[in-house]
Phi, psi and omega in degrees: 000147183300319181296323179293319179297317177297319180297320179295325179292326176294315179300319179300319181293322178292319178298321179299314180297316179299315182290319181300328180266020173075020179069026186261001181295138175284168178303320180293319179294324177296316179296317178298319180296321179296311181296316181299313180292323179295318180293325184279318188252347180222058184295339181275353180261102185281330183259111181261015182297323178298316179299314183296315180298315180295314181299310182292326177297316180297314180297325180289335182253014189304314182298315179296316181297317181293325177296320180291322177300317180294328177287318183284337179229068187298339179276358184233093173306146188303324182286345180270347179282137181306145183309312181297313184297316184290330178281330171293321176299319179298319178296309182299316180294318180300314181291327179291322187261328191240349179275160175292119184292343175287336178266321180228089177302154183305315181296325178294316180302315181292313182296322178296319179295319179298318179296321176298319181295320180294327183279317189249344183268192179272190185298325183258005185298316181300317179295319180295312180299317179299318181295316182291310181294326177297323178296318178293319179302318178295319179297328180282355181090018177054058180299137178076011182302319183284353181268356182289152181285167179294148181295140178279336178238150181300140178276125178260110182295147179256130176284112183304330183294341181273352184271152176297144185264132173243111186264131180231158176231140177239151185231127166270099185274128179228160179209154177256138171226095188066233179272352182272146176243134182239150170250138177261114184240160176245153182246130182259171185285356174271359177091018182244144168273134185210191186260152170298134184208147179195176183272143171288147170265157183304128176089354181282141170270177185301313184297315180296316181296311182296319179300316180292314184301313182292318179299316182291332185267316184231008171070027180246135172282132182230158173245104180297140179242228186287156176279137183259335182172168179223151180218136179226136180207163178260131180226161181256126174268139183306327182248324186273350181081207183291138179223153176264114180260126180241119182247127175248133181251132184235151172276124186232125180269139180225159172288150178278092180221180185304135177242131180203152180294132175263332175213151185270286180056039181098001177254152179228002180194161173212143184199159172269144176225136172294151182305322183293338183270350185298323186298336183271359184273151175277113184231162174286142183302322183285350176272338185300315179298322180294313182291321178299317178298317179297316180298317180298319178297315182293323178295322178292323179293325185279000000 
């Protein structure tokens, strides 16, 4: 609705003012800023309750939202993102993650944020916002994807082979402690236990890349073993556009010693789990076949 779009633009302006002043506005000053902007830029919108609810919700989830932005745009520290862009991202992410989807469908949250970026941001803002929110949308399993309307223009398929390649490696890290076998997993800010994963550097082979990736992420020396599976998909980079991402997953042996996060990048924990405990963890569906294959191999070895 037009009024909702206008209301979001008011919220964006208040967030911009709050952020520009270092987040130091008091609750009363925030309320005054909201009323002032609503009266000046949205005089026809008499009820500002939607604006207030959205604004206060975003401010209450600011730390969580910024952590997710850093995970979805790892090349862009939050302080390096333009003021307008990062506050539009906060609006879009909040509505995507925390609003009632019957009121604000996922696609509406993303499209509204893109429109704000086109209106108030720079030349590349819309593309950047679309890339970040699209990455989060994919992590969520693309809710409401089948509810979208038919395309107004014909879809022109892209040949993945023509896209630039971004190579990544993932590790199912395991260790022995007596007769017990453990898997070392990391926990992300979306609430899932998953695998250590990272980008290859130019010239690295599989063994060198996996050894470095695991050491940098969870501080464990590993010996990469057999490949467990591969996954390839097309994703959008905020600046580079569409890219072909190829992920190879390997079984990697480590000593059973302390495991801890060395860098966050959207992660908030790392831990060892006995094989029998894996089934109770919240994991991504596309990780289950890889981990299941690894567990079966380890059980046969044991």
